[in-house]
C-alpha positions in Angstrom: -85.8 -69.8 47.2 -83.3 -71.6 49.4 -83.5 -74.8 47.3 -83.0 -73.0 43.9 -80.0 -71.0 45.0 -78.2 -74.0 46.5 -79.0 -76.3 43.6 -77.7 -73.7 41.1 -74.5 -73.5 43.2 -74.2 -77.3 43.1 -74.7 -77.5 39.3 -72.3 -74.7 38.5 -69.3 -76.5 39.9 -66.9 -78.1 37.5 -65.5 -81.6 37.9 -61.7 -81.3 38.3 -59.5 -84.4 38.2 -58.2 -85.8 41.4 -54.6 -84.6 42.0 -52.0 -87.3 41.3 -54.5 -89.7 39.7 -53.8 -90.7 36.1 -55.9 -93.8 35.8 -59.6 -92.9 35.1 -60.9 -96.1 36.8 -59.0 -95.3 40.0 -60.1 -91.7 40.0 -63.7 -92.8 39.4 -63.5 -95.4 42.2 -62.0 -92.9 44.6 -64.6 -90.3 43.8 -67.3 -92.9 44.4 -65.8 -93.8 47.8 -65.7 -90.1 48.7 -69.3 -89.7 47.6 -70.5 -92.5 49.9 -68.4 -91.1 52.8 -69.9 -87.6 52.2 -73.5 -89.0 52.2 -72.8 -90.9 55.4 -71.3 -87.7 57.0 -74.5 -85.7 56.4 -76.7 -84.8 59.4 -79.5 -87.4 59.9 -82.3 -85.4 58.5 -80.3 -84.3 55.4 -79.2 -87.8 54.8 -82.7 -89.1 55.2 -84.2 -86.5 52.8 -81.4 -87.1 50.3 -81.8 -90.8 50.2 -85.6 -90.7 50.0 -85.4 -88.2 47.1 -82.3 -89.3 45.1 -82.2 -93.0 45.8 -85.9 -94.0 46.5 -87.2 -91.5 43.9 -89.8 -89.9 46.2 -91.1 -86.4 45.5 -90.4 -83.6 47.9 -94.1 -83.4 48.7 -94.1 -87.1 49.6 -91.1 -86.7 51.8 -92.6 -83.7 53.5 -95.8 -85.5 54.2 -94.0 -88.6 55.6 -91.7 -86.6 57.8 -94.4 -84.1 58.9 -92.4 -81.1 57.6 -93.2 -78.2 55.3 -92.1 -78.8 51.7 -89.8 -75.7 52.0 -87.9 -77.4 54.8 -87.5 -80.6 52.8 -86.2 -78.4 49.9 -83.6 -76.7 52.2 -82.5 -80.0 53.7 -82.0 -81.5 50.2 -80.1 -78.4 49.0 -77.9 -78.5 52.1 -77.1 -82.2 51.4 -76.3 -81.5 47.8 -73.9 -78.6 48.7 -72.2 -80.7 51.5 -71.7 -83.6 49.1 -70.4 -81.3 46.4 -68.0 -79.6 48.8 -66.7 -82.9 50.0 -66.0 -84.0 46.5 -64.3 -80.7 45.6 -61.9 -80.9 48.6 -58.5 -82.4 47.8 -58.2 -86.1 48.8 
């Protein structure tokens, strides 16, 4: 339940342009930098789960088994990471 609610919140958000940016390449570059900073700012467990799932392509069950956690905990950690990253990207620069 935790995972679905947070992922729905993450996907509902619109992508607003950065204030004061007119060049699409600059805006895209700044957004990428903010994304990487947001990932690095995640708590260790959220960052680990996020990277294993989104970057390494591992399933939630695989991550849960590797970390010795219930799948529901891995889901909540991933959802928390997605919301935190989304919030960081939505904040004005």
